[in-house]
N, CA, C, O and the ligand as a Tripos MOL2 file, in Angstrom:
@<TRIPOS>MOLECULE
protein
  257   255    65     0     0
PROTEIN
NO_CHARGES

@<TRIPOS>ATOM
      1 N           0.8520   -1.2080    0.0070 N.3       1 MET1
      2 CA          0.0000   -0.0010   -0.0080 C.3       1 MET1
      3 C           0.8820    1.2350    0.0060 C.2       1 MET1
      4 O           1.8210    1.3350    0.7960 O.2       1 MET1
      5 N           0.5750    2.1600   -0.8640 N.am      2 PRO2
      6 CA          1.3710    3.4120   -0.8860 C.3       2 PRO2
      7 C           1.0640    4.2410    0.3450 C.2       2 PRO2
      8 O          -0.0940    4.4160    0.7220 O.2       2 PRO2
      9 N           2.1050    4.7410    0.9580 N.am      3 SER3
     10 CA          1.8960    5.5340    2.1720 C.3       3 SER3
     11 C           1.6340    6.9890    1.8450 C.2       3 SER3
     12 O           1.0220    7.7050    2.6380 O.2       3 SER3
     13 N           2.0890    7.4300    0.6930 N.am      4 SER4
     14 CA          1.8950    8.8340    0.3030 C.3       4 SER4
     15 C           0.5440    8.9790   -0.4480 C.2       4 SER4
     16 O           0.0590    8.0580   -1.1040 O.2       4 SER4
     17 N           0.0000   10.1410   -0.3140 N.am      5 GLU5
     18 CA         -1.2540   10.3960   -1.0170 C.3       5 GLU5
     19 C          -1.0750   10.5000   -2.5340 C.2       5 GLU5
     20 O          -0.1030   11.1030   -2.9880 O.2       5 GLU5
     21 N          -1.9550    9.9480   -3.3010 N.am      6 PRO6
     22 CA         -1.8030   10.0740   -4.7440 C.3       6 PRO6
     23 C          -2.0970   11.4780   -5.1960 C.2       6 PRO6
     24 O          -2.9500   12.1540   -4.6220 O.2       6 PRO6
     25 N          -1.4100   11.9180   -6.2070 N.am      7 PRO7
     26 CA         -1.6580   13.2740   -6.7550 C.3       7 PRO7
     27 C          -3.0590   13.3690   -7.3690 C.2       7 PRO7
     28 O          -3.5740   12.4290   -7.9750 O.2       7 PRO7
     29 N          -3.6410   14.5500   -7.1800 N.am      8 GLY8
     30 CA         -4.9680   14.6930   -7.7490 C.3       8 GLY8
     31 C          -6.0450   14.0240   -6.9680 C.2       8 GLY8
     32 O          -7.0560   13.6110   -7.5380 O.2       8 GLY8
     33 N          -5.8600   13.8990   -5.6390 N.am      9 ALA9
     34 CA         -6.8950   13.3320   -4.8330 C.3       9 ALA9
     35 C          -8.1650   14.1940   -4.8900 C.2       9 ALA9
     36 O          -8.1110   15.4200   -4.9840 O.2       9 ALA9
     37 N          -9.2720   13.5200   -4.8300 N.am     10 GLU10
     38 CA        -10.5150   14.2550   -4.9790 C.3      10 GLU10
     39 C         -10.7900   15.2270   -3.8660 C.2      10 GLU10
     40 O         -11.5100   16.2130   -4.0260 O.2      10 GLU10
     41 N         -10.1950   14.9210   -2.7260 N.am     11 ASN11
     42 CA        -10.3950   15.7980   -1.5620 C.3      11 ASN11
     43 C          -9.5240   17.0440   -1.6240 C.2      11 ASN11
     44 O          -9.7200   17.9780   -0.8470 O.2      11 ASN11
     45 N          -8.5800   17.0660   -2.5270 N.am     12 ALA12
     46 CA         -7.7180   18.2280   -2.6130 C.3      12 ALA12
     47 C          -8.5070   19.3990   -3.1790 C.2      12 ALA12
     48 O          -8.7250   19.5180   -4.3850 O.2      12 ALA12
     49 N          -8.9150   20.2380   -2.2730 N.am     13 GLU13
     50 CA         -9.6950   21.3800   -2.7160 C.3      13 GLU13
     51 C          -8.8170   22.5960   -2.8640 C.2      13 GLU13
     52 O          -8.6850   23.4100   -1.9500 O.2      13 GLU13
     53 N          -8.2190   22.7030   -4.0320 N.am     14 LYS14
     54 CA         -7.3520   23.8480   -4.2650 C.3      14 LYS14
     55 C          -8.1870   24.9710   -4.8240 C.2      14 LYS14
     56 O          -9.0220   24.7670   -5.7050 O.2      14 LYS14
     57 N          -7.9590   26.1320   -4.3170 N.am     15 ALA15
     58 CA         -8.7150   27.3060   -4.8320 C.3      15 ALA15
     59 C          -7.9320   27.9200   -5.9570 C.2      15 ALA15
     60 O          -6.7350   28.1810   -5.8350 O.2      15 ALA15
     61 N          -8.6220   28.1500   -7.0650 N.am     16 VAL16
     62 CA         -8.0010   28.8010   -8.2040 C.3      16 VAL16
     63 C          -8.8150   30.0430   -8.5510 C.2      16 VAL16
     64 O         -10.0310   29.9770   -8.7280 O.2      16 VAL16
     65 N          -8.1220   31.1730   -8.6440 N.am     17 CYS17
     66 CA         -8.8320   32.3890   -9.0030 C.3      17 CYS17
     67 C          -9.2820   32.2730  -10.4560 C.2      17 CYS17
     68 O          -8.4780   31.9950  -11.3460 O.2      17 CYS17
     69 N         -10.5880   32.4910  -10.6860 N.am     18 ALA18
     70 CA        -11.1300   32.3480  -12.0110 C.3      18 ALA18
     71 C         -10.6820   33.4720  -12.9360 C.2      18 ALA18
     72 O         -10.8670   33.3880  -14.1500 O.2      18 ALA18
     73 N         -10.0990   34.5180  -12.3740 N.am     19 ARG19
     74 CA         -9.7320   35.6870  -13.1850 C.3      19 ARG19
     75 C          -8.2540   35.7150  -13.5260 C.2      19 ARG19
     76 O          -7.8810   35.8330  -14.6930 O.2      19 ARG19
     77 N          -7.4060   35.6070  -12.4980 N.am     20 CYS20
     78 CA         -5.9840   35.7470  -12.7330 C.3      20 CYS20
     79 C          -5.2620   34.3780  -12.6230 C.2      20 CYS20
     80 O          -4.0920   34.2530  -12.9850 O.2      20 CYS20
     81 N          -5.9780   33.3760  -12.1220 N.am     21 GLY21
     82 CA         -5.4010   32.0320  -12.1360 C.3      21 GLY21
     83 C          -4.4960   31.7200  -10.9600 C.2      21 GLY21
     84 O          -3.8830   30.6530  -10.9300 O.2      21 GLY21
     85 N          -4.3940   32.6040  -10.0070 N.am     22 VAL22
     86 CA         -3.5460   32.3230   -8.8520 C.3      22 VAL22
     87 C          -4.1770   31.2430   -8.0190 C.2      22 VAL22
     88 O          -5.3990   31.1720   -7.8910 O.2      22 VAL22
     89 N          -3.3380   30.3960   -7.4490 N.am     23 THR23
     90 CA         -3.8500   29.2890   -6.6790 C.3      23 THR23
     91 C          -3.5480   29.3980   -5.2050 C.2      23 THR23
     92 O          -2.5880   30.0560   -4.8030 O.2      23 THR23
     93 N          -4.3610   28.7580   -4.4090 N.am     24 ALA24
     94 CA         -4.1110   28.7160   -2.9640 C.3      24 ALA24
     95 C          -4.4510   27.3130   -2.4800 C.2      24 ALA24
     96 O          -5.3900   26.6850   -2.9680 O.2      24 ALA24
     97 N          -3.6800   26.8340   -1.5190 N.am     25 GLU25
     98 CA         -3.9440   25.4820   -0.9930 C.3      25 GLU25
     99 C          -5.3900   25.3890   -0.4670 C.2      25 GLU25
    100 O          -6.1130   24.4270   -0.7260 O.2      25 GLU25
    101 N          -5.7620   26.4020    0.2580 N.am     26 THR26
    102 CA         -7.1140   26.4710    0.7500 C.3      26 THR26
    103 C          -7.6380   27.8730    0.4800 C.2      26 THR26
    104 O          -6.8890   28.8400    0.6180 O.2      26 THR26
    105 N          -8.9080   28.0100    0.0980 N.am     27 PRO27
    106 CA         -9.4170   29.3570   -0.2120 C.3      27 PRO27
    107 C          -9.4060   30.2580    1.0080 C.2      27 PRO27
    108 O         -10.0690   29.9580    2.0020 O.2      27 PRO27
    109 N          -8.6740   31.3450    0.9520 N.am     28 PRO28
    110 CA         -8.6440   32.2850    2.0890 C.3      28 PRO28
    111 C         -10.0220   32.8960    2.2650 C.2      28 PRO28
    112 O         -10.7880   32.9970    1.3070 O.2      28 PRO28
    113 N         -10.3390   33.3000    3.4840 N.am     29 PRO29
    114 CA        -11.6740   33.8860    3.7370 C.3      29 PRO29
    115 C         -11.8770   35.1930    2.9990 C.2      29 PRO29
    116 O         -13.0070   35.6610    2.8610 O.2      29 PRO29
    117 N         -10.7910   35.7860    2.5230 N.am     30 THR30
    118 CA        -10.9750   37.0640    1.8060 C.3      30 THR30
    119 C         -11.3720   36.8030    0.3490 C.2      30 THR30
    120 O         -11.8000   37.7210   -0.3510 O.2      30 THR30
    121 N         -11.2320   35.5760   -0.0990 N.am     31 TRP31
    122 CA        -11.5940   35.2600   -1.4450 C.3      31 TRP31
    123 C         -13.1050   35.1970   -1.5940 C.2      31 TRP31
    124 O         -13.8230   34.8110   -0.6710 O.2      31 TRP31
    125 N         -13.5620   35.5770   -2.7490 N.am     32 SER32
    126 CA        -15.0050   35.4830   -3.0260 C.3      32 SER32
    127 C         -15.2870   34.1800   -3.7290 C.2      32 SER32
    128 O         -14.6230   33.8160   -4.6990 O.2      32 SER32
    129 N         -16.2850   33.4840   -3.2230 N.am     33 ARG33
    130 CA        -16.5910   32.1670   -3.7880 C.3      33 ARG33
    131 C         -17.9480   32.2240   -4.4640 C.2      33 ARG33
    132 O         -18.8900   32.8270   -3.9500 O.2      33 ARG33
    133 N         -18.0330   31.6060   -5.5900 N.am     34 ALA34
    134 CA        -19.2670   31.5510   -6.3280 C.3      34 ALA34
    135 C         -19.4540   30.1840   -6.9150 C.2      34 ALA34
    136 O         -18.4850   29.4880   -7.2200 O.2      34 ALA34
    137 N         -20.7000   29.7950   -7.0750 N.am     35 VAL35
    138 CA        -20.9950   28.5120   -7.7250 C.3      35 VAL35
    139 C         -21.6130   28.8260   -9.0730 C.2      35 VAL35
    140 O         -22.6800   29.4320   -9.1730 O.2      35 VAL35
    141 N         -20.9200   28.3990  -10.0890 N.am     36 ASP36
    142 CA        -21.3650   28.6910  -11.4880 C.3      36 ASP36
    143 C         -21.6670   27.4080  -12.1670 C.2      36 ASP36
    144 O         -20.7470   26.6410  -12.4480 O.2      36 ASP36
    145 N         -22.9170   27.1240  -12.4500 N.am     37 HIS37
    146 CA        -23.3210   25.9200  -13.1520 C.3      37 HIS37
    147 C         -22.8230   24.6860  -12.4170 C.2      37 HIS37
    148 O         -22.3750   23.7250  -13.0430 O.2      37 HIS37
    149 N         -22.9000   24.7100  -11.0750 N.am     38 GLY38
    150 CA        -22.5060   23.5470  -10.3100 C.3      38 GLY38
    151 C         -21.0070   23.4810  -10.0870 C.2      38 GLY38
    152 O         -20.5310   22.6010   -9.3690 O.2      38 GLY38
    153 N         -20.2660   24.3760  -10.6760 N.am     39 ARG39
    154 CA        -18.7760   24.3430  -10.4610 C.3      39 ARG39
    155 C         -18.4030   25.4820   -9.5420 C.2      39 ARG39
    156 O         -18.8870   26.6040   -9.6930 O.2      39 ARG39
    157 N         -17.5530   25.1930   -8.6040 N.am     40 ARG40
    158 CA        -17.0980   26.2010   -7.7120 C.3      40 ARG40
    159 C         -16.0260   27.0430   -8.3360 C.2      40 ARG40
    160 O         -15.0850   26.5230   -8.9360 O.2      40 ARG40
    161 N         -16.1590   28.3450   -8.2000 N.am     41 SER41
    162 CA        -15.1240   29.2210   -8.7270 C.3      41 SER41
    163 C         -14.7800   30.2580   -7.6600 C.2      41 SER41
    164 O         -15.6010   30.5830   -6.8020 O.2      41 SER41
    165 N         -13.5890   30.7550   -7.7280 N.am     42 TYR42
    166 CA        -13.1540   31.7050   -6.7290 C.3      42 TYR42
    167 C         -12.6150   32.9360   -7.3930 C.2      42 TYR42
    168 O         -12.1640   32.9110   -8.5380 O.2      42 TYR42
    169 N         -12.6720   34.0190   -6.6460 N.am     43 LEU43
    170 CA        -11.9870   35.2600   -7.0660 C.3      43 LEU43
    171 C         -11.0880   35.6730   -5.8950 C.2      43 LEU43
    172 O         -11.5500   35.8250   -4.7650 O.2      43 LEU43
    173 N          -9.8170   35.8470   -6.1870 N.am     44 CYS44
    174 CA         -8.8920   36.2830   -5.1080 C.3      44 CYS44
    175 C          -9.2910   37.7070   -4.6890 C.2      44 CYS44
    176 O         -10.0510   38.3980   -5.3670 O.2      44 CYS44
    177 N          -8.7390   38.1030   -3.5440 N.am     45 ASP45
    178 CA         -9.1790   39.4110   -2.9940 C.3      45 ASP45
    179 C          -8.8750   40.5520   -3.9400 C.2      45 ASP45
    180 O          -9.6450   41.5080   -4.0330 O.2      45 ASP45
    181 N          -7.7240   40.4570   -4.6630 N.am     46 ASP46
    182 CA         -7.3660   41.5270   -5.6000 C.3      46 ASP46
    183 C          -8.3820   41.5890   -6.7280 C.2      46 ASP46
    184 O          -8.9170   42.6520   -7.0460 O.2      46 ASP46
    185 N          -8.6340   40.4560   -7.3150 N.am     47 CYS47
    186 CA         -9.5710   40.4080   -8.4300 C.3      47 CYS47
    187 C         -10.9950   40.7540   -7.9570 C.2      47 CYS47
    188 O         -11.7620   41.3910   -8.6790 O.2      47 CYS47
    189 N         -11.3270   40.3280   -6.7490 N.am     48 CYS48
    190 CA        -12.6470   40.6180   -6.2160 C.3      48 CYS48
    191 C         -12.8230   42.1380   -6.1110 C.2      48 CYS48
    192 O         -13.8680   42.6940   -6.4480 O.2      48 CYS48
    193 N         -11.7570   42.7800   -5.6320 N.am     49 ARG49
    194 CA        -11.8240   44.2550   -5.5410 C.3      49 ARG49
    195 C         -11.9650   44.9010   -6.9030 C.2      49 ARG49
    196 O         -12.7640   45.8140   -7.1140 O.2      49 ARG49
    197 N         -11.1490   44.3870   -7.8290 N.am     50 ALA50
    198 CA        -11.2160   44.9440   -9.1940 C.3      50 ALA50
    199 C         -12.5750   44.6710   -9.8250 C.2      50 ALA50
    200 O         -13.1030   45.4870  -10.5820 O.2      50 ALA50
    201 N         -13.1170   43.5360   -9.5070 N.am     51 HIS51
    202 CA        -14.4080   43.1300  -10.0770 C.3      51 HIS51
    203 C         -15.5110   44.0540   -9.4980 C.2      51 HIS51
    204 O         -16.3820   44.5250  -10.2300 O.2      51 HIS51
    205 N         -15.4550   44.2940   -8.2080 N.am     52 ILE52
    206 CA        -16.4470   45.1550   -7.5660 C.3      52 ILE52
    207 C         -16.3370   46.5770   -8.1400 C.2      52 ILE52
    208 O         -17.3410   47.2240   -8.4400 O.2      52 ILE52
    209 N         -15.1270   47.0240   -8.2790 N.am     53 THR53
    210 CA        -14.9240   48.3630   -8.8470 C.3      53 THR53
    211 C         -15.4980   48.4690  -10.2250 C.2      53 THR53
    212 O         -16.0940   49.4790  -10.5980 O.2      53 THR53
    213 N         -15.3040   47.3730  -11.0080 N.am     54 ALA54
    214 CA        -15.8130   47.3700  -12.3790 C.3      54 ALA54
    215 C         -17.3600   47.3780  -12.3430 C.2      54 ALA54
    216 O         -18.0060   48.0570  -13.1410 O.2      54 ALA54
    217 N         -17.9150   46.6320  -11.4270 N.am     55 ILE55
    218 CA        -19.3760   46.6280  -11.3510 C.3      55 ILE55
    219 C         -19.9080   47.9980  -10.9300 C.2      55 ILE55
    220 O         -20.8830   48.4970  -11.4920 O.2      55 ILE55
    221 N         -19.2670   48.5850   -9.9550 N.am     56 GLU56
    222 CA        -19.7450   49.8580   -9.4600 C.3      56 GLU56
    223 C         -19.5980   50.9170  -10.5120 C.2      56 GLU56
    224 O         -20.4390   51.8110  -10.6050 O.2      56 GLU56
    225 N         -18.5410   50.8460  -11.3220 N.am     57 SER57
    226 CA        -18.3000   51.8640  -12.3030 C.3      57 SER57
    227 C         -19.3330   51.7900  -13.4600 C.2      57 SER57
    228 O         -19.5830   52.7500  -14.1890 O.2      57 SER57
    229 N         -19.8930   50.6080  -13.5630 N.am     58 ARG58
    230 CA        -20.8930   50.4260  -14.6510 C.3      58 ARG58
    231 C         -22.2920   50.7820  -14.2200 C.2      58 ARG58
    232 O         -23.2120   50.9080  -15.0280 O.2      58 ARG58
    233 N         -22.4200   50.9360  -12.9400 N.am     59 LEU59
    234 CA        -23.7730   51.3170  -12.4310 C.3      59 LEU59
    235 C         -23.9810   52.7960  -12.6540 C.2      59 LEU59
    236 O         -23.0720   53.6170  -12.5350 O.2      59 LEU59
    237 N         -25.2070   53.0870  -12.9780 N.am     60 ASP60
    238 CA        -25.5730   54.4860  -13.1560 C.3      60 ASP60
    239 C         -25.8660   55.0890  -11.7640 C.2      60 ASP60
    240 O         -26.7680   54.6320  -11.0620 O.2      60 ASP60
    241 N         -25.0890   56.1210  -11.3770 N.am     61 PRO61
    242 CA        -25.3110   56.7190  -10.0470 C.3      61 PRO61
    243 C         -26.6940   57.2290   -9.8850 C.2      61 PRO61
    244 O         -27.1920   57.2810   -8.7610 O.2      61 PRO61
    245 N         -27.3550   57.6170  -10.9580 N.am     62 ALA62
    246 CA        -28.7040   58.1910  -10.8700 C.3      62 ALA62
    247 C         -29.6910   57.1180  -10.3550 C.2      62 ALA62
    248 O         -30.7670   57.4510   -9.8580 O.2      62 ALA62
    249 N         -29.3240   55.8690  -10.4760 N.am     63 ARG63
    250 CA        -30.2110   54.8430  -10.0410 C.3      63 ARG63
    251 C         -30.2690   54.7290   -8.4910 C.2      63 ARG63
    252 O         -31.2070   54.1660   -7.9270 O.2      63 ARG63
    253 N         -29.2610   55.2710   -7.8510 N.am     64 TRP64
    254 CA        -29.2490   55.1040   -6.4050 C.3      64 TRP64
    255 C         -30.1070   56.1540   -5.7610 C.2      64 TRP64
    256 O         -30.2300   56.1850   -4.5370 O.2      64 TRP64
    257 ZN         -7.2450   36.7860   -8.9830 Zn       65 ZN65
@<TRIPOS>BOND
     1     1     2 1
     2     2     3 1
     3     3     4 2
     4     3     5 am
     5     5     6 1
     6     6     7 1
     7     7     8 2
     8     7     9 am
     9     9    10 1
    10    10    11 1
    11    11    12 2
    12    11    13 am
    13    13    14 1
    14    14    15 1
    15    15    16 2
    16    15    17 am
    17    17    18 1
    18    18    19 1
    19    19    20 2
    20    19    21 am
    21    21    22 1
    22    22    23 1
    23    23    24 2
    24    23    25 am
    25    25    26 1
    26    26    27 1
    27    27    28 2
    28    27    29 am
    29    29    30 1
    30    30    31 1
    31    31    32 2
    32    31    33 am
    33    33    34 1
    34    34    35 1
    35    35    36 2
    36    35    37 am
    37    37    38 1
    38    38    39 1
    39    39    40 2
    40    39    41 am
    41    41    42 1
    42    42    43 1
    43    43    44 2
    44    43    45 am
    45    45    46 1
    46    46    47 1
    47    47    48 2
    48    47    49 am
    49    49    50 1
    50    50    51 1
    51    51    52 2
    52    51    53 am
    53    53    54 1
    54    54    55 1
    55    55    56 2
    56    55    57 am
    57    57    58 1
    58    58    59 1
    59    59    60 2
    60    59    61 am
    61    61    62 1
    62    62    63 1
    63    63    64 2
    64    63    65 am
    65    65    66 1
    66    66    67 1
    67    67    68 2
    68    67    69 am
    69    69    70 1
    70    70    71 1
    71    71    72 2
    72    71    73 am
    73    73    74 1
    74    74    75 1
    75    75    76 2
    76    75    77 am
    77    77    78 1
    78    78    79 1
    79    79    80 2
    80    79    81 am
    81    81    82 1
    82    82    83 1
    83    83    84 2
    84    83    85 am
    85    85    86 1
    86    86    87 1
    87    87    88 2
    88    87    89 am
    89    89    90 1
    90    90    91 1
    91    91    92 2
    92    91    93 am
    93    93    94 1
    94    94    95 1
    95    95    96 2
    96    95    97 am
    97    97    98 1
    98    98    99 1
    99    99   100 2
   100    99   101 am
   101   101   102 1
   102   102   103 1
   103   103   104 2
   104   103   105 am
   105   105   106 1
   106   106   107 1
   107   107   108 2
   108   107   109 am
   109   109   110 1
   110   110   111 1
   111   111   112 2
   112   111   113 am
   113   113   114 1
   114   114   115 1
   115   115   116 2
   116   115   117 am
   117   117   118 1
   118   118   119 1
   119   119   120 2
   120   119   121 am
   121   121   122 1
   122   122   123 1
   123   123   124 2
   124   123   125 am
   125   125   126 1
   126   126   127 1
   127   127   128 2
   128   127   129 am
   129   129   130 1
   130   130   131 1
   131   131   132 2
   132   131   133 am
   133   133   134 1
   134   134   135 1
   135   135   136 2
   136   135   137 am
   137   137   138 1
   138   138   139 1
   139   139   140 2
   140   139   141 am
   141   141   142 1
   142   142   143 1
   143   143   144 2
   144   143   145 am
   145   145   146 1
   146   146   147 1
   147   147   148 2
   148   147   149 am
   149   149   150 1
   150   150   151 1
   151   151   152 2
   152   151   153 am
   153   153   154 1
   154   154   155 1
   155   155   156 2
   156   155   157 am
   157   157   158 1
   158   158   159 1
   159   159   160 2
   160   159   161 am
   161   161   162 1
   162   162   163 1
   163   163   164 2
   164   163   165 am
   165   165   166 1
   166   166   167 1
   167   167   168 2
   168   167   169 am
   169   169   170 1
   170   170   171 1
   171   171   172 2
   172   171   173 am
   173   173   174 1
   174   174   175 1
   175   175   176 2
   176   175   177 am
   177   177   178 1
   178   178   179 1
   179   179   180 2
   180   179   181 am
   181   181   182 1
   182   182   183 1
   183   183   184 2
   184   183   185 am
   185   185   186 1
   186   186   187 1
   187   187   188 2
   188   187   189 am
   189   189   190 1
   190   190   191 1
   191   191   192 2
   192   191   193 am
   193   193   194 1
   194   194   195 1
   195   195   196 2
   196   195   197 am
   197   197   198 1
   198   198   199 1
   199   199   200 2
   200   199   201 am
   201   201   202 1
   202   202   203 1
   203   203   204 2
   204   203   205 am
   205   205   206 1
   206   206   207 1
   207   207   208 2
   208   207   209 am
   209   209   210 1
   210   210   211 1
   211   211   212 2
   212   211   213 am
   213   213   214 1
   214   214   215 1
   215   215   216 2
   216   215   217 am
   217   217   218 1
   218   218   219 1
   219   219   220 2
   220   219   221 am
   221   221   222 1
   222   222   223 1
   223   223   224 2
   224   223   225 am
   225   225   226 1
   226   226   227 1
   227   227   228 2
   228   227   229 am
   229   229   230 1
   230   230   231 1
   231   231   232 2
   232   231   233 am
   233   233   234 1
   234   234   235 1
   235   235   236 2
   236   235   237 am
   237   237   238 1
   238   238   239 1
   239   239   240 2
   240   239   241 am
   241   241   242 1
   242   242   243 1
   243   243   244 2
   244   243   245 am
   245   245   246 1
   246   246   247 1
   247   247   248 2
   248   247   249 am
   249   249   250 1
   250   250   251 1
   251   251   252 2
   252   251   253 am
   253   253   254 1
   254   254   255 1
   255   255   256 2
@<TRIPOS>SUBSTRUCTURE
     1 MET1         2 RESIDUE 1 A MET
     2 PRO2         6 RESIDUE 1 A PRO
     3 SER3        10 RESIDUE 1 A SER
     4 SER4        14 RESIDUE 1 A SER
     5 GLU5        18 RESIDUE 1 A GLU
     6 PRO6        22 RESIDUE 1 A PRO
     7 PRO7        26 RESIDUE 1 A PRO
     8 GLY8        30 RESIDUE 1 A GLY
     9 ALA9        34 RESIDUE 1 A ALA
    10 GLU10       38 RESIDUE 1 A GLU
    11 ASN11       42 RESIDUE 1 A ASN
    12 ALA12       46 RESIDUE 1 A ALA
    13 GLU13       50 RESIDUE 1 A GLU
    14 LYS14       54 RESIDUE 1 A LYS
    15 ALA15       58 RESIDUE 1 A ALA
    16 VAL16       62 RESIDUE 1 A VAL
    17 CYS17       66 RESIDUE 1 A CYS
    18 ALA18       70 RESIDUE 1 A ALA
    19 ARG19       74 RESIDUE 1 A ARG
    20 CYS20       78 RESIDUE 1 A CYS
    21 GLY21       82 RESIDUE 1 A GLY
    22 VAL22       86 RESIDUE 1 A VAL
    23 THR23       90 RESIDUE 1 A THR
    24 ALA24       94 RESIDUE 1 A ALA
    25 GLU25       98 RESIDUE 1 A GLU
    26 THR26      102 RESIDUE 1 A THR
    27 PRO27      106 RESIDUE 1 A PRO
    28 PRO28      110 RESIDUE 1 A PRO
    29 PRO29      114 RESIDUE 1 A PRO
    30 THR30      118 RESIDUE 1 A THR
    31 TRP31      122 RESIDUE 1 A TRP
    32 SER32      126 RESIDUE 1 A SER
    33 ARG33      130 RESIDUE 1 A ARG
    34 ALA34      134 RESIDUE 1 A ALA
    35 VAL35      138 RESIDUE 1 A VAL
    36 ASP36      142 RESIDUE 1 A ASP
    37 HIS37      146 RESIDUE 1 A HIS
    38 GLY38      150 RESIDUE 1 A GLY
    39 ARG39      154 RESIDUE 1 A ARG
    40 ARG40      158 RESIDUE 1 A ARG
    41 SER41      162 RESIDUE 1 A SER
    42 TYR42      166 RESIDUE 1 A TYR
    43 LEU43      170 RESIDUE 1 A LEU
    44 CYS44      174 RESIDUE 1 A CYS
    45 ASP45      178 RESIDUE 1 A ASP
    46 ASP46      182 RESIDUE 1 A ASP
    47 CYS47      186 RESIDUE 1 A CYS
    48 CYS48      190 RESIDUE 1 A CYS
    49 ARG49      194 RESIDUE 1 A ARG
    50 ALA50      198 RESIDUE 1 A ALA
    51 HIS51      202 RESIDUE 1 A HIS
    52 ILE52      206 RESIDUE 1 A ILE
    53 THR53      210 RESIDUE 1 A THR
    54 ALA54      214 RESIDUE 1 A ALA
    55 ILE55      218 RESIDUE 1 A ILE
    56 GLU56      222 RESIDUE 1 A GLU
    57 SER57      226 RESIDUE 1 A SER
    58 ARG58      230 RESIDUE 1 A ARG
    59 LEU59      234 RESIDUE 1 A LEU
    60 ASP60      238 RESIDUE 1 A ASP
    61 PRO61      242 RESIDUE 1 A PRO
    62 ALA62      246 RESIDUE 1 A ALA
    63 ARG63      250 RESIDUE 1 A ARG
    64 TRP64      254 RESIDUE 1 A TRP
    65 ZN65       257 GROUP 0 **** ****
């Protein structure tokens, strides 16, 4: 029996930023997590911030 874990174990939940592709062993709490079509995707804090800024800049201030 192999004592080491096989690569690509199903339990290995590595977080990958869907935008810039940076990886983390475990998704930090600052990362934004979303479920898209049953697949989990993450946004790192930097991309999350950029994403929010992009969303806010596209909103019409008159709507608020
Ligand atoms: Zn990112």
